[in-house]
N, C-alpha and C positions, 0 to 999 in steps of 0.2 A: 795841198801833197807837195810837200817843198823834199827836195832830195838829199839836203846833210846841209856840212860846211856852214856856212854865214847863212845867219837867218836874215829871211825877206820882210823888212817892212812893208811893201805893196802886199805880199799877200798875207802879214798878220791884219791889214788894214780892211782888206777884202772878208775875212773871217771875223772879225770883228762888225762888220757893218752889217753880216747875213746875221748875229744876235740881237742887232736889234737894239741896244742899249742896255741888255739884261746882264746877266754873271758870268763870266768864263773861267775856264775850271781847263789847268795843266792838269795833265796825269804823268808817273812817273814812276818806275819802279826800282830807281834811286836817285840820287842827287837830292837839290834844295829848294827854295822857291823865286830862283832868279832872275828867271822869266815874268815873277809879276813886275816889276819895275819897268821893265822895256815894253812890255804890255799897255801901264799903266801909261808910259808917254805918248805912245802909238795914238789910243784908244781914249774912248767917252763910255765905259761904261757904268753897270750899276757897280758891280766889286771883279778883283781879278785875283784866283786864288791857285794855289797847287796843292796836289793831295799825292802824295806817295805811296803808294801802295807798294809795301815792300817783299811781304812774300804771301804764300796763298793762306796764313789765318787772316791777314787783312783784308783778301779778294773775298772771304767767304762771310764779311762784316756785313750783316743788313745794313748798317749804318754808313760805311766808304756807300754802297751801291744807292741810298738815300741822297747823297749829297752830289750824286754822277746827276739821277733824275730831277734835280733845281738848274742844274746849268742851262744856261742858252745857247752857248757855243762849249764843245767841247778839243781841247791841242792835245796828241799823245806824243811826249819829246822822243828824244830820239835814247840811243843806249842799247839795248841787247835787246832784239824780239823775244829769245827763248823766253826771257822773263816772264815776259807778258802772256807768251802764248802758255806754259805749262802751269803761271799761279793765276792765271785769269781767266785761263776754260773751265765751262762748265761749272762758275762762281757766280755769283750775282751782279760783280764787276760788270763781266761778260753779258749778263742779259740785259745790265742798267745803259752801257754803251748803243747795243743793239734795237733798244726800245727808243735812245736816243735821234738815232739815224731814222728809225720807222717814222717817228712823229715829226720828220722831218726840218730838224734839226742841223746845224751846221756841225763838222769834224773835222777835224785836221789832222794833219802829223807829219814830223822832217827825221830822215834816215831810218830809223828802226820805227817810228812811230808810221810811217809810209808801208813798209814793208810790212806790216800786219794787215793792210788797209784790202787785198785783194782778197778772192773766194781761196785761194792757194798762200801758201807761205812756207817762203823757207823759216825753219825755225833755230835755228845754227845752236843745235843740241849739243852736237861736240863741238864746239869752239869751246876753248879755253885761254884764260887772260894767260898763261904761258906758253900757251901755242896757236900754231898758226892762222892767219884768218885763210878762211874757203875762196881759192883764185881760180882765175879762169885756166889756168897752166893746168891745177893739179884733178880738175876734171875731165877737159877735151878729151883725157887720152885713158882716164878710168870714170863714165858715167854715174857707174854703184860706188864711186866710194865712200866710204863711212859717214864722211860730214855732210853730205849733200843729204838730207833732212828735212819731208817735208809733210805739212801738215795743211789740211782743208777745213772751210766751214767756222772757221773764227769771228769773222765780223761779215755780215749780211747787211752790203752797201749797194744803193741802187748802182747799176753800170758797172762795178768792180765783181760783178760772178763770172765765172768762166775766166777768171785770169791773175797773175800773179803781179805784183807789182815791186817794184825794186829800188834801191839808190847809190848815191855814187857813184854813177852809172860809167859813165867817159873816163872821173876821173880815178876810177880803182880800177879801171878797165874789167868791168862786169860784164861784160856783154857774151864771151866764152861760157861763161856760168850761167846766165842767164838760159843763153841756152839749150842747156844740160838742164835745168830746169826742166823745160818748156819739153825737152824730150821723155823725160822721164814722166810727166805727167800725163802725154799720151801715151808713154810705152806700156803703163803701169796702171791705165786703162781708166785715171779719172775725166779725161776729155779727150774727144776727138780733134778738137780747133779750139785751143787755149792760146789767150793772145796774156799779152803784157804790158804793162804803162810802166818805161824806168826811167826815171828823170836824173838828170845830174846835179853834181854838187852847184850853191848859189842860185839853183833854179825850181821855178814852181807850176805846176798844171791843178789851173783853179776851175775846176767843177761846179759847172750848175744845175740845178736839179731834174733837167731836160734832156743832160748829155752832153749839153754842150762845154767846151773845154778853151780856156786860155792859157798860152804858155806865156810868160817874166820872169826875170832874172838876168843873171850877170853871165851863167854859167852857157853849159852846150846845148841846153833845152830840155827836148824828152823823144821818146825813143818807142812809137808805138807797132805794137809787132804783131803778125798771125801767124798761126800754124795752117798750111796749106792739107800738110802731106804726114803722114806716117814717115818718123824716122829709118832711114833705111838699116841703120847698124848702132842700135842701143843696147850695150850688152855689158856686161861684169869683167873689169881690164882690158876691154877693146877701144882706141878711140872713139868714139862717134863720127857718125856719117849723117847727114841730116840735111836736106835738100829744100833750095826754094821757099822759105820762108819769108814771107813780107815786111816790109820795114817803112816806116812814115815818120823819118826826123822831124821835130814840129821847136824850130827852134824861137828864140824871146819872137814874142808880137806874134806868132802861130796860134792858129784855130785848132781844132780837131773836134769832130762830132763821134762820141763814143756812141750811140743809136746807128748810124750810119756806116760804122768805123772808117772816115775819112778829114780829112784835114784840108787846110787852104796855105800857105806864106810857107811852106814848106817842103822836103824834097819824099819822094819816096825810090824804095830801090826793096834789091832782093839779098840775101843774105842765105847764104851755104855754109855748111860743116863739112868737109873733106878728109878724113882719117887720121878727126879733132886737130885740124884746120881750118880759121873762120875764112872765109872769102865773102865780096860781094860784086855785083855785076855794077857799081858806079864806073865812071870811064877813068878815076885815079886809082881804082880798090879800097877808096877810105871804107872804113866799117863801120867807124864813127862822124 
């Protein structure tokens, strides 16, 4: 699970090792096959290929799903996760990816390819090429801002149920909007105690089948966030108030067990949002 930015050789080698020398497939909704030479240079594999699924028509093609089923490892590239959710939902492609995971085969992703891995997904449905990206400042003052578009049950990945995944986390100051997403998940009745795995740029979380993970990379690492209580105030056009949110910052080299939801090599602290402003109980008051 890579947080975006520069690709991490260590993360790709780890995913390649899980493929046991088989066929490595990159999935995209836009773009080219520029990952192919990069992965080929890093790994010894039977093949490396990129499948660009441009639209709904491609996602409904049984031949496309058949290609996915023959891969030993699948990697979902970055871009716009709304294209993945809107085009692939309820299609043979979605089914093939979930079958891939259910069969115990490895799955990876970066940026948007990370953002679609949790049970809950920010779909970015209202983001436009000529419009502003959704920022923390935009939604902390109004948790029901139109661009807060959430979906669920896209991919079914062990250990990633009941949580949302996010990327570019500290680099793009996405903490506030992530806390809004969690508040909305609770307020809208999807889950009483949702969690989040948020990964910074140039960082990755390497998750094994037993739920144990290691953080690698050159960024700020990963943040494992758990909701304990209902939001105090989560209403239309009213700043968010949401208290006592358990947070664990796992820098490079740290470990985190998703089964026990506990880590080593990192730092535990608590976050709160009061009247749209995020605070922490760290001695220096830092939120990242």
